[in-house]
VOPAGU-2260 file (C-alpha; in pm, 1 decimal, decimal comma):
REM VOPAGU-2260
SITE   aa  ch    i         X         Y         Z
SITE  MET   A    0    4626,2    2415,0    1156,3
SITE  ILE   A    1    4247,9    2485,7    1163,6
SITE  GLY   A    2    4066,5    2339,9    1427,2
SITE  SER   A    3    3842,9    2032,7    1387,8
SITE  LYS   A    4    3525,4    2237,8    1349,3
SITE  ILE   A    5    3466,9    2543,6    1124,4
SITE  ASP   A    6    3184,8    2738,6    1026,0
SITE  PHE   A    7    3229,4    2913,3     700,0
SITE  LEU   A    8    2889,1    2852,2     555,3
SITE  PRO   A    9    2635,4    3134,4     613,0
SITE  ASN   A   10    2335,0    3102,9     849,1
SITE  GLY   A   11    2103,3    3270,9     605,3
SITE  LYS   A   12    1847,2    3067,2     392,8
SITE  GLN   A   13    1966,9    3182,5      55,3
SITE  GLY   A   14    1908,3    2875,7    -208,3
SITE  GLU   A   15    1936,9    2616,1      61,0
SITE  GLY   A   16    1588,6    2747,8     217,6
SITE  LEU   A   17    1389,5    2556,5       1,1
SITE  LEU   A   18    1601,1    2205,1      47,7
SITE  PRO   A   19    1402,0    2097,7     350,1
SITE  TRP   A   20    1065,8    2168,0     187,6
SITE  VAL   A   21    1170,5    1975,1    -110,4
SITE  ILE   A   22    1296,3    1690,1     121,2
SITE  ALA   A   23     955,3    1713,1     296,4
SITE  VAL   A   24     756,6    1671,4     -27,1
SITE  MET   A   25     985,0    1366,2    -148,2
SITE  LEU   A   26     944,5    1219,2     199,6
SITE  PHE   A   27     565,9    1258,6     195,6
SITE  LEU   A   28     532,5    1111,2    -142,6
SITE  SER   A   29     741,1     823,6     -47,4
SITE  THR   A   30     577,9     750,1     276,8
SITE  LEU   A   31     227,5     738,7     102,3
SITE  ALA   A   32     374,1     485,7    -162,3
SITE  LEU   A   33     558,8     283,6     103,4
SITE  VAL   A   34     277,9     255,0     339,4
SITE  SER   A   35      49,8     153,0      43,3
SITE  ALA   A   36     305,9     -97,7     -63,9
SITE  ILE   A   37     339,1    -256,8     285,9
SITE  THR   A   38     -32,9    -269,8     381,3
SITE  LEU   A   39    -174,3    -373,8      46,8
SITE  GLY   A   40     -79,8    -741,2      47,5
SITE  ASN   A   41    -151,0    -799,5     437,3
SITE  GLY   A   42    -487,8    -594,8     400,2
SITE  LEU   A   43    -609,2    -811,2      91,9
SITE  ASN   A   44    -512,4   -1152,0     274,2
SITE  ASN   A   45    -727,0   -1032,3     575,0
SITE  TRP   A   46   -1016,8    -909,2     349,8
SITE  SER   A   47   -1017,7   -1229,2     153,8
SITE  ARG   A   48    -984,3   -1469,7     471,9
SITE  GLY   A   49   -1345,0   -1462,6     477,3
SITE  LEU   A   50   -1410,7   -1542,7     120,0
SITE  THR   A   51   -1177,9   -1847,2     136,0
SITE  THR   A   52   -1427,0   -2009,2     380,2
SITE  SER   A   53   -1734,5   -1924,6     171,3
SITE  LEU   A   54   -1897,0   -2060,3    -142,8
SITE  SER   A   55   -2200,2   -1970,0    -344,3
SITE  VAL   A   56   -2397,3   -2224,4    -539,2
SITE  GLN   A   57   -2655,0   -2107,1    -807,2
SITE  VAL   A   58   -2956,2   -2310,1    -921,0
SITE  VAL   A   59   -3022,4   -2175,8   -1276,4
SITE  ASN   A   60   -3359,3   -2325,2   -1420,0
SITE  ALA   A   61   -3644,4   -2119,5   -1564,2
SITE  ASN   A   62   -3905,2   -2394,0   -1436,6
SITE  GLU   A   63   -3972,2   -2282,6   -1088,9
SITE  THR   A   64   -4085,7   -2626,1    -966,0
SITE  GLU   A   65   -3769,3   -2803,1   -1102,2
SITE  ARG   A   66   -3551,4   -2523,8    -969,6
SITE  THR   A   67   -3724,2   -2581,9    -621,1
SITE  GLN   A   68   -3651,0   -2949,6    -613,3
SITE  GLN   A   69   -3286,8   -2918,5    -739,2
SITE  THR   A   70   -3231,2   -2661,4    -459,1
SITE  GLU   A   71   -3350,7   -2889,2    -189,8
SITE  GLN   A   72   -3138,5   -3169,6    -308,7
SITE  ALA   A   73   -2851,6   -2945,6    -338,0
SITE  ILE   A   74   -2903,1   -2833,1      13,6
SITE  LYS   A   75   -2942,6   -3182,8     150,1
SITE  MET   A   76   -2622,9   -3261,6     -35,3
SITE  LEU   A   77   -2424,8   -2969,3      87,3
SITE  ARG   A   78   -2525,1   -3015,2     443,7
SITE  ALA   A   79   -2419,5   -3387,5     431,3
SITE  THR   A   80   -2071,5   -3302,3     316,5
SITE  PRO   A   81   -1793,9   -3309,7     571,1
SITE  GLY   A   82   -1618,4   -2975,1     609,5
SITE  ILE   A   83   -1928,9   -2775,3     530,2
SITE  GLU   A   84   -2052,0   -2576,2     819,4
SITE  ASN   A   85   -2366,0   -2455,1     701,7
SITE  ALA   A   86   -2569,3   -2400,6     381,1
SITE  ILE   A   87   -2862,0   -2157,3     356,0
SITE  VAL   A   88   -3061,2   -2012,5      58,1
SITE  ALA   A   89   -3039,1   -1643,8      -0,3
SITE  ALA   A   90   -3355,3   -1447,4     -10,4
SITE  ASP   A   91   -3472,8   -1331,2    -337,9
SITE  ALA   A   92   -3443,9    -968,9    -233,5
SITE  LYS   A   93   -3062,1   -1022,0    -177,9
SITE  VAL   A   94   -3039,7   -1186,3    -514,0
SITE  LEU   A   95   -3194,1    -912,9    -678,0
SITE  GLU   A   96   -2973,6    -666,8    -499,1
SITE  LEU   A   97   -2652,0    -849,9    -630,5
SITE  LEU   A   98   -2805,3    -851,4    -992,8
SITE  SER   A   99   -2908,8    -460,8    -967,1
SITE  PRO   A  100   -2579,6    -342,0   -1127,8
SITE  TRP   A  101   -2665,5    -534,4   -1462,1
SITE  LEU   A  102   -3047,0    -529,3   -1443,6
SITE  GLY   A  103   -3126,8    -219,4   -1244,8
SITE  GLU   A  104   -3362,8    -208,1    -958,7
SITE  LEU   A  105   -3611,2    -469,5    -994,1
SITE  PRO   A  106   -3912,2    -563,0    -766,2
SITE  THR   A  107   -3938,9    -911,3    -603,0
SITE  GLU   A  108   -4244,9    -971,7    -797,5
SITE  SER   A  109   -4096,4    -895,9   -1137,9
SITE  GLY   A  110   -4186,9   -1211,4   -1304,3
SITE  LEU   A  111   -3830,2   -1275,0   -1413,4
SITE  PRO   A  112   -3681,0   -1642,3   -1343,9
SITE  ILE   A  113   -3438,1   -1550,6   -1067,2
SITE  PRO   A  114   -3176,4   -1813,6    -986,3
SITE  THR   A  115   -3155,4   -1949,0    -646,3
SITE  LEU   A  116   -2855,0   -1871,2    -448,5
SITE  ILE   A  117   -2715,4   -2095,1    -186,9
SITE  GLU   A  118   -2452,6   -1946,3      50,1
SITE  VAL   A  119   -2210,8   -2207,4     196,7
SITE  ASN   A  120   -1987,6   -2161,0     490,9
SITE  LEU   A  121   -1676,1   -2398,2     504,2
SITE  ILE   A  122   -1508,5   -2496,3     839,8
SITE  SER   A  123   -1172,3   -2409,3     708,5
SITE  PRO   A  124   -1028,8   -2311,1     354,1
SITE  ASP   A  125    -921,8   -2658,0     280,7
SITE  SER   A  126   -1174,1   -2867,3     460,3
SITE  VAL   A  127   -1365,5   -2940,3     131,1
SITE  ASN   A  128   -1255,6   -3084,9    -222,8
SITE  ILE   A  129   -1401,2   -2815,4    -447,7
SITE  PRO   A  130   -1353,7   -3011,9    -767,8
SITE  ALA   A  131   -1520,5   -3315,2    -635,7
SITE  LEU   A  132   -1796,4   -3117,5    -488,3
SITE  LYS   A  133   -1876,4   -2946,3    -824,9
SITE  GLN   A  134   -1883,3   -3284,2    -987,8
SITE  ARG   A  135   -2116,3   -3405,9    -730,0
SITE  LEU   A  136   -2366,6   -3128,9    -770,9
SITE  THR   A  137   -2367,6   -3170,7   -1154,2
SITE  THR   A  138   -2504,4   -3518,8   -1112,6
SITE  ILE   A  139   -2820,9   -3330,2    -963,7
SITE  SER   A  140   -2855,0   -3102,7   -1244,0
SITE  SER   A  141   -2629,0   -2936,7   -1507,0
SITE  ASN   A  142   -2808,3   -2620,9   -1404,0
SITE  ILE   A  143   -2617,2   -2593,6   -1071,7
SITE  ARG   A  144   -2314,1   -2394,6   -1069,0
SITE  LEU   A  145   -2060,6   -2375,4    -777,5
SITE  ASP   A  146   -1826,4   -2054,0    -744,8
SITE  ASP   A  147   -1551,0   -2063,3    -500,2
SITE  HIS   A  148   -1449,1   -1713,0    -586,3
SITE  GLN   A  149   -1090,1   -1836,3    -674,7
SITE  ALA   A  150   -1091,3   -1687,4   -1034,1
SITE  TRP   A  151   -1157,4   -1326,4    -983,9
SITE  MET   A  152    -965,4   -1327,0    -634,3
SITE  LEU   A  153    -663,6   -1463,4    -830,6
SITE  GLN   A  154    -674,5   -1160,1   -1065,0
SITE  ILE   A  155    -715,8    -914,6    -774,6
SITE  PHE   A  156    -395,5   -1055,5    -617,3
SITE  LYS   A  157    -209,4   -1036,9    -944,8
SITE  LEU   A  158    -315,2    -679,5    -971,5
SITE  ALA   A  159    -211,5    -603,8    -600,0
SITE  SER   A  160     113,9    -772,4    -680,0
SITE  THR   A  161     186,2    -536,9    -956,4
SITE  ILE   A  162      82,8    -250,4    -784,6
SITE  ARG   A  163     308,6    -311,7    -492,7
SITE  TRP   A  164     606,8    -338,4    -743,7
SITE  VAL   A  165     512,6     -21,5    -896,3
SITE  LEU   A  166     485,3     154,4    -556,7
SITE  GLY   A  167     830,8      -2,4    -465,9
SITE  VAL   A  168     963,0     138,0    -800,5
SITE  VAL   A  169     804,7     478,1    -699,5
SITE  VAL   A  170     977,6     464,2    -364,8
SITE  PHE   A  171    1319,7     374,5    -523,6
SITE  MET   A  172    1293,6     660,1    -779,4
SITE  ILE   A  173    1207,0     922,2    -500,6
SITE  ILE   A  174    1497,1     826,2    -302,2
SITE  LEU   A  175    1721,7     847,2    -588,6
SITE  SER   A  176    1569,3    1198,5    -666,6
SITE  THR   A  177    1629,3    1316,3    -317,0
SITE  ILE   A  178    1991,5    1207,0    -324,9
SITE  SER   A  179    2044,2    1386,1    -671,8
SITE  ILE   A  180    1868,1    1725,8    -507,2
SITE  VAL   A  181    2130,1    1672,1    -225,0
SITE  ILE   A  182    2417,1    1609,9    -443,4
SITE  PHE   A  183    2318,1    1928,3    -680,8
SITE  GLY   A  184    2273,9    2146,3    -347,2
SITE  CYS   A  185    2613,7    2048,8    -224,6
SITE  ARG   A  186    2805,6    2104,9    -543,8
SITE  ALA   A  187    2622,1    2443,0    -581,6
SITE  GLY   A  188    2724,0    2526,4    -219,8
SITE  LEU   A  189    3090,8    2432,5    -299,9
SITE  ALA   A  190    3089,1    2646,0    -598,3
SITE  THR   A  191    2930,3    2935,4    -427,6
SITE  HIS   A  192    3180,9    2916,2    -124,4
SITE  ARG   A  193    3488,7    2821,3    -342,1
SITE  GLU   A  194    3701,9    3136,7    -247,1
SITE  SER   A  195    3640,3    3086,7     123,7
SITE  ILE   A  196    3726,5    2705,7      90,0
SITE  GLU   A  197    4051,1    2784,9     -91,0
SITE  ILE   A  198    4137,4    3047,2     179,9
SITE  ILE   A  199    4069,8    2785,4     481,7
SITE  HIS   A  200    4247,3    2527,1     280,7
SITE  MET   A  201    4572,4    2737,6     249,3
SITE  LEU   A  202    4554,2    2808,5     627,5
SITE  GLY   A  203    4558,1    2433,3     693,9
SITE  ALA   A  204    4203,1    2294,7     696,3
SITE  GLU   A  205    4171,4    1943,6     568,6
SITE  ASP   A  206    3905,9    1818,6     356,4
SITE  ASN   A  207    3753,1    1606,7     627,7
SITE  ILE   A  208    3676,2    1936,8     822,8
SITE  ILE   A  209    3514,0    2129,6     530,7
SITE  ALA   A  210    3309,8    1794,1     443,7
SITE  LYS   A  211    3200,2    1787,6     796,1
SITE  ALA   A  212    3065,5    2141,4     769,6
SITE  PHE   A  213    2880,7    2058,6     485,3
SITE  ASP   A  214    2730,5    1716,2     617,5
SITE  GLU   A  215    2629,7    1875,2     941,9
SITE  ARG   A  216    2438,6    2132,2     729,3
SITE  TYR   A  217    2246,5    1897,1     513,5
SITE  MET   A  218    2198,0    1664,5     804,1
SITE  LEU   A  219    1989,7    1928,7     976,9
SITE  HIS   A  220    1809,2    2002,9     632,3
SITE  GLY   A  221    1728,5    1626,5     610,9
SITE  LEU   A  222    1583,1    1618,2     962,3
SITE  LYS   A  223    1385,4    1924,5     920,8
SITE  GLY   A  224    1237,7    1797,7     585,3
SITE  GLY   A  225    1204,8    1473,9     705,9
SITE  ALA   A  226    1026,4    1567,4    1022,9
SITE  ILE   A  227     800,1    1808,1     804,4
SITE  GLY   A  228     720,0    1534,5     571,7
SITE  THR   A  229     627,6    1272,8     824,8
SITE  VAL   A  230     401,5    1500,5    1007,7
SITE  ILE   A  231     211,7    1571,1     686,2
SITE  ALA   A  232     201,8    1198,9     610,0
SITE  ALA   A  233      68,4    1108,8     949,2
SITE  ILE   A  234    -207,7    1377,3     920,1
SITE  VAL   A  235    -314,4    1245,1     583,4
SITE  MET   A  236    -298,2     872,0     731,3
SITE  TYR   A  237    -487,4     965,4    1040,5
SITE  LEU   A  238    -780,3    1133,4     819,4
SITE  LEU   A  239    -796,9     832,7     582,4
SITE  SER   A  240    -800,8     580,1     866,3
SITE  ASN   A  241   -1103,2     769,3    1041,7
SITE  LEU   A  242   -1275,0     808,0     715,9
SITE  VAL   A  243   -1249,9     463,0     635,5
SITE  ASP   A  244   -1352,1     343,9     985,4
SITE  SER   A  245   -1672,3     537,1     926,7
SITE  LEU   A  246   -1752,5     342,1     588,4
SITE  GLY   A  247   -1717,0       0,6     787,0
SITE  ALA   A  248   -1561,6    -327,4     684,5
SITE  GLY   A  249   -1485,0    -403,0     322,4
SITE  LEU   A  250   -1192,8    -407,8      55,3
SITE  ILE   A  251   -1109,6     -21,9     113,1
SITE  SER   A  252   -1084,9     -67,4     505,2
SITE  ALA   A  253    -876,4    -387,6     436,5
SITE  ILE   A  254    -600,8    -196,2     231,9
SITE  VAL   A  255    -593,8     130,2     428,7
SITE  PRO   A  256    -392,4      88,0     742,6
SITE  GLN   A  257    -502,6     168,0    1091,2
SITE  PHE   A  258    -312,5     483,1    1221,8
SITE  SER   A  259    -215,5     317,4    1522,1
SITE  SER   A  260      -6,2      49,4    1317,9
SITE  LEU   A  261     206,0     337,1    1163,1
SITE  TRP   A  262     434,6     396,9    1479,5
SITE  TRP   A  263     735,3     333,7    1260,7
SITE  LEU   A  264     687,3     669,4    1089,8
SITE  ILE   A  265     870,6     840,1    1358,0
SITE  LEU   A  266    1206,7     661,4    1231,1
SITE  LEU   A  267    1162,7     820,9     882,5
SITE  PRO   A  268    1298,7    1179,5     972,6
SITE  PHE   A  269    1615,4    1002,9    1114,5
SITE  ALA   A  270    1652,9     779,9     819,5
SITE  THR   A  271    1634,7    1091,2     595,9
SITE  CYS   A  272    1898,4    1289,5     772,3
SITE  VAL   A  273    2125,8     993,2     771,7
SITE  ILE   A  274    2091,2     969,5     389,9
SITE  THR   A  275    2125,0    1342,6     345,0
SITE  MET   A  276    2428,6    1350,6     577,6
SITE  PHE   A  277    2640,9    1071,8     406,3
SITE  THR   A  278    2529,2    1192,2      58,7
SITE  ALA   A  279    2669,7    1526,4     143,8
SITE  ARG   A  280    2995,0    1386,0     288,3
SITE  PHE   A  281    3046,9    1177,9     -15,4
SITE  THR   A  282    2963,7    1443,4    -246,8
SITE  THR   A  283    3180,8    1717,8     -96,8
SITE  LYS   A  284    3481,7    1490,3     -46,2
SITE  ARG   A  285    3449,5    1407,9    -424,0
SITE  ALA   A  286    3404,2    1772,5    -524,4
SITE  LEU   A  287    3706,0    1890,3    -315,1
SITE  MET   A  288    3923,9    1623,5    -498,0
SITE  GLU   A  289    3808,1    1785,6    -808,2
SITE  LEU   A  290    3841,3    2137,8    -697,6
SITE  MET   A  291    4163,9    2103,5    -553,3
């Protein structure tokens, strides 16, 4: 009988030398997709938290005198409404800045009838009945419009949800591709060493012993490739995190994770080596049954 451990596989790199690098690339891509999918939803929630406690009221009237009167009445009503923390009129320069993507750079004294913008801060997202507030504002004038940002925020969250599903599918497909590569490598290795396997089989080696030699080899490949891919992904995430920090707060900084929150990346090489090991064992045992 052959001992419980044999080593008939050569130590040379041969065709398997590229396998760890292929696994590294696969893990790098799946890590980027996985991190993006995990952080996208949380980041958008954090980013939108400030928008859910703010409203904007526009007074659109070409007559400056009427616009001023309607603005004063709207301010008085808003400040008297329970649940509203504050309501202030934005400067004309800020309104022009908001309109610049459509109208271009305009001077403050351009002569255009600039709508008055009132910025409203709520005590909490549910502190005010928005439909009722809209109705009350229309009693002052039909030229007063309230925007609670819900319409376009809903579209953003729908888009984010779709992107997360797509990223999840990408991760799943990458994992399947990695498993397929390991299966192909195992079968190629069995075919290459078929004569050696037949000899040690005749000497009494069991299938479990032969399979163990393969799964140990591919476990090391998975650990090496996983470590390389994780290190590259960590470097990319670190650079992105520093770049976003320099840009300040905003939507981009909300959806790009902080590097300090990615401690779980150290678990990925071990998960990769477990996947490659069990894939190699299953493939080897299945192939040995077919060969013998």
